N, C-alpha and C positions, 0 to 999 in steps of 0.2 A: 331626753328627747326620744321620740318614737316616730316611725314612718307608717302612715296609713296606706294599706294596699287595697282595701275595699270597704265601701260603705253601702249598706243596703237598708231599706226600711219597708215596713208594711203596716197596714191598718189592722188594729185589734180592737176589742171591745173592753171598756172599763166596767167597773162594778155597777154602774147604772144602766149598762147596756148601750152606752154611746161610744162611737168610735174614738180612738186615740192613736198615738203614734208609738211604734216600737222600732228602734234602730239597732242595727248590728254593725260592729266595727271590727275589722280584721287588720292586724298590724303585720308588718313585713316578716316577722319571725313566725307567723302563722297563728298567733294568739287571736282568739275571737271572743267577744263578749257582747251582750245586748243590754239595752235599757229601755224602759217604757215610761211615758210621762202621764201624770194624772190630769184631771180637769176639775176646775172649781165649779161649785153649784151657786154659792153666794160669793160673787166676785167683786173685788174693789174696782172702782171706776178707772183707776190708773194702772191696772195690771198690764203686763206685756201682752201683746196681741196673740190670741189663739186662732190660728188660721183654720177656718172651716170652709167646706165646699159651697154651701148655700144652694145645693141642688136638692130641691124638695122631693125629688123622686127617690132619694137615698137618705135613710135615717132622718127624715124631716129636715134636711139641710145640714145635719151635723157631721157628715162624712169628712174625712181628712185626707182624701186622695191627693189633693193639691200639696199639702204639707209633705206627704210621703213622696210625691213626685219631685219636690224640691230637693229632698235628700238624695234620691236615686239619680237625679240629674245634676242640677247646677252645683249643689254643695259637694257632691262626690267628685265632680270634675275639677272643682277648685282645690280640694284638700288632698286627694289621692296622690301619693308620691312625695308630699312635702314632709320635711322633718319638723316635728312640733312637740311642744310640751303643753300642759293644760292652759297656761295663760295665753300663749301664742295661738293655740287653737281657738280659744274663745274670742280673742281679739279678731282673728281672721273671720269668724262667723259673724260677729257684730259688724265689721266693716263690709263684708260681702252683702249683708242685708241692706245696710245703708240708711235705715230709717230709725227714728227715735224709739219706736215702740216695737221693733221687730215685726212690723206688719207686712213686709214684702214676702219674706220667706216663712214667717210664722215662728213665734216663740216656742211652739210645741215641736216644730222640726228642729230648731236650733238646740233646744235643751236636750232632746233625745240623743243628738250627736255628741253633745258635750258630756253627758253622763256615760254614754257607751264608751267613749274614748277613755274616760277616767277608769272605768272598770277594766278595760283591756290593758291599760297601762299598769294598773295594779297587778293584774295577773301576769303580765310580762315580767315584772320585777319580782314575782314570787312572794308578794306580801298581801295581807288582807286589805280590803278596800279602805277600812277605817285608818289604817296606818299610812296608806298612800295619801289619803286626804289630809291627815295630820301633817305629813311632810310638806304638803303644799301650803297649808294654813299657817303653820308655825315656822317662822324664818330661823329661829334659834332652836336647835334640837333639845336643849335643856328645858325649854318651855313646854314641851309635849307632856301632857299628863292626861291619859285617857280616863274619861269619867262617864259612868252610866247616868243618863239624865233621869230626872224624876218623871215617871209616866203619869199622864193625865187622861182618864178614860171617859169617853162620851157614853153616857148612861141613859139619859132621856133626851129626845130630840124634838125640836119645834121649828119654827120659822120655815125656811125654804127646804129644810132637810126631811120634812115629814108632813103628814096631813093631820097632825095632832091638834092644830088650832092654837098652840102655844105661841106667844110672841117671841120669846127668847129662843135662839137657835140651838144652843147646846147647853145641857146641864151635865157637869163633869164631876167625877169623883177622883180624889187624889190620895191614894194610900201612902202616907209619908213615913210613918214610924215602923218600918219593916226593913229587914236586913238586905234583901236583894230583889232584883226585878222578877225572879221566878216566884218568890213568895208574894210579891205585890200583885202579880197576875192571879195567883190562887185566891188572894183576899178579895180582889175585885170580882172574880167569878162567883165566889160565895155570896157576896152582896147582891150581885145580879140575880141569883136564884131567889134570895130572900125578897128582893124588890118585886120580882115576877109573881111570887106567891101572894104578896100583899095586894098587888094590883088586881090579880085574878079574883082574889077573895072579895074585893070590893066591886067587882063587876066590870072592870076595865079590860079592853082588848090590849094585847101585848105584841102587836105587830112591831117589826123593826123599821127604823128609819134608814136613811142612806148610809150612815156611818156605824151601824150596828148597835145603836141604842134603842130602847123602847120608845114608842110614840103614842102613849095613851091620851085620850081626849079629856084631860083634866080641866078643872074650872078656872085655874089661874096658874101663873108661873110660880107663885109662892107655894102653891099646893105641891109642886114637885119637890121643893126643899123639905116640906113636912114628910113626904114619903121617903126622901133620902135619909132623914134622921131615923125614921122607923126601921128602914132596911138595914142601916149600919148597925143599929142596936140589936135587931133580930138576928143578924149574922154573927153576933158576939164581939163586936168592936165598939169603939166609942168615937166621939167627934174630935178628939185630940189625935187619934190614930189615922182617921180618914177625913180629910177636909173636902170642901166643895169649891168648884170653879164654875164660872159662867162665860159662855160666848154669846153675847146678847145680839150681835149683828144689828145694831140699832138703826143703821141706814135703811134696812129693809122695811121698817115701819115708821120712817120719818117722812112727813108730808107737810108742806106749807109752814115750816118752822116749828112743828110740834111732833111729838112722839105719840103714836096711836097704839095704846095697849088696851085691848078689849074695848070697853066703853070709855076709857079715860084718855084725855089729851093732856100731855105733860110737856112743859118747857124744859130747858136744860137744867135750871136750878132745881126743879121738881124731880127730874130724873136722878140727879146727884143725891138729893135727900132720900129718895126711894132706895137707892143703893146703900146709903149709909145705914138706914134702918134694917135692911136685909143683912148687912154685914154684922150689925150688932146682935141680931137674933140668931143667925146661923154661922157656922164656921166656914165662911167664904174667904178664900185666900187669893182669888184671881177673878178679875172681870175684864173680858176682852171685848173690844169694840162697843163700849158702853154708850157712845154717842155717835152722831153722824160723821161720816168719813172725811168731811171737810172742816169740821169744827175743832181746829187746833186749840183755840182759846177755851172752848168748853172742856176739852180733854185736860187742859192745864188746870182748870178749876177743880176738876175731878181728882187729878193727881195730887193737888195741894190738899184737898179734903181727905183723901183716902190712901194716898200713896205711901204713907209711913206704915200702914197696916196691911195692905194687900198689893198684889201685882196689878198695875194698870197696863193692860196689854194692847198694843197697837197692831192691827192687821190691815183692815181696809184703809186706815188713815196713812199707812206707811208702805204697804204692798212690796216689801223687800227692795225698795227703791232708794238709792243713796240720797237723792235730793229731798225726798219726802221724809226720810229718817232724820236728816240734818234739820229740817224744819221742825219736826217733833222734838228733837233734842233742844234746839234753840228756844222753843216755846215751853219747854219742860212739860210736854204733853203726856209722856209715858215714862214708866220705869222698867218696862218689859217689852221686848220686840218679838213678834211672831215672824218666823222665817218659812217661806214657801218657795222653793227654787223655781217653780213654774210661773210665779208672779213676775220674775225678772228675766229668766230665760237662759242663763248660763251658770255653770258652777262657779266660775271666777267672780262674777258679780254677786252671787249669793254669799260667797266668803267675804267679799268686801263689805257687805251689809252687816255680817256678823262681827267683823273686826271693828267697824265703826261703832256698833252698839257697845262692845266690850270696852273700847277705849273711853267711852263716856259713862261707864258704870251702869249700863242698861243690861238687864238680864236677857238671855236669849231662849227662845221657845220654838223648837223645830216642829213643823206640822205637816200632816198629810193633806189630802183634799177630799171633797165629797165624792167625786168620781175617781176611784182609785184602781190600781192594778196590783199584781202580786210582787211588784218590784220593791225591794227593801232598802233602797239607796238612802232614804232619810234617816234610817237607824244608824248606819255607818257614819253619816255626816254628823249626827248629833253627838256621837261619842268622840269623833275626831276633833271637833272644835271645842269640846268641853261645854256643851249647851246645858242650861239649867233644867229645862223641861222638854218633853216631847209628847205630842198627842197623835195617836194613830187610829182612833175610833174605839168602839166597844169590843169586848172579847167574844164576839159572836160570828164574825164573818171572816172567811179565809184571807181576803186581801188586807184586813186589819191585823189579824192574829200573826201573820207571817212577820210583820215588822217587830212585834214584841218577841217572837221566837228568835229573830235575828239579834235582838238586844241580849237575850239570854245566852246565845252562842258567843257573842263578843265578851260578855261578862266572864264566861268560862275561860276565854283566851287571855284576858288581862289580869286574872287573879294573881 
């Protein structure tokens, strides 16, 4: 248990230049720690509510002074002086808000406090954050086994993350057959350089998207996969060492019951057939949000067709929400769950979602967001809960790289 003596917050800018919330938590013994929260670009319909000011004179309505004010005012007044642990803090925040989706105080305000308290509590106990988080997550000390998750790197971006014109949102590379996270980062950087050389040679621009991947205006989504194979080979690796993942974000191009990909209009069955052919031709091991966010039955068909071979990842369909995850499990819609703490709004609820997935043999995949900060919380979280995968963007932007650097630091600590 810990006693909060002071809570403060301020508005900072995320990696896309939009405001977000940073909270500072001081405990009674003088320990101070901060946490900042990211913001999604392609967001699921049922995500927890991100409170914005809607004042068009500031940041086109995206300011977060209201959320900051809620921390500095009502939340601080309610929590300061109380003796709390992580669960009672998060429960208090949920009850104080009093709405189903955290829309009164804002999930961005609530999460900033939840994470800052966790950091301060870890520091007060004199232990690394990942160990503090593992102590909360695992009830039995013997169950704790720190594991570095497999990193999945965003390498080419489409959809809402760039102006490339590509339908799929993220094309990811997965360097699997390598000893540690440090080497995997070196491998992916080498492939990035090879890919850039190939794209430039063929006359494509190599601007970066939101998450640090390239955003060339290629003729089709499949063309990206062809370039991936060439870049992997050119860098001196093979398709068994470096696999491919997709974040399709299919809801973003779903309209009137059909998926609009360039000039094509595909139904659910045709989308699944397309994925099947791509998986047969390329070393794809993961497809995230391959169908519309409300199509649990379609996801189940896709999982039945491809789930024995690849990861069928739920993000927009589950949004780290217990009820939606249960629905996905009952319908056998996914075999892998994406976890984003800001989709639900507290650390405790995030851990509940992870626990539910693991209890049902669903793999876990910790993720950053499109609008990020240099906060590395997700790296510690992924190690603490024994997540299978993590994605934090391409190795090109500081707010992405720091998360991989944190994994390298943790790897050194747990050797």
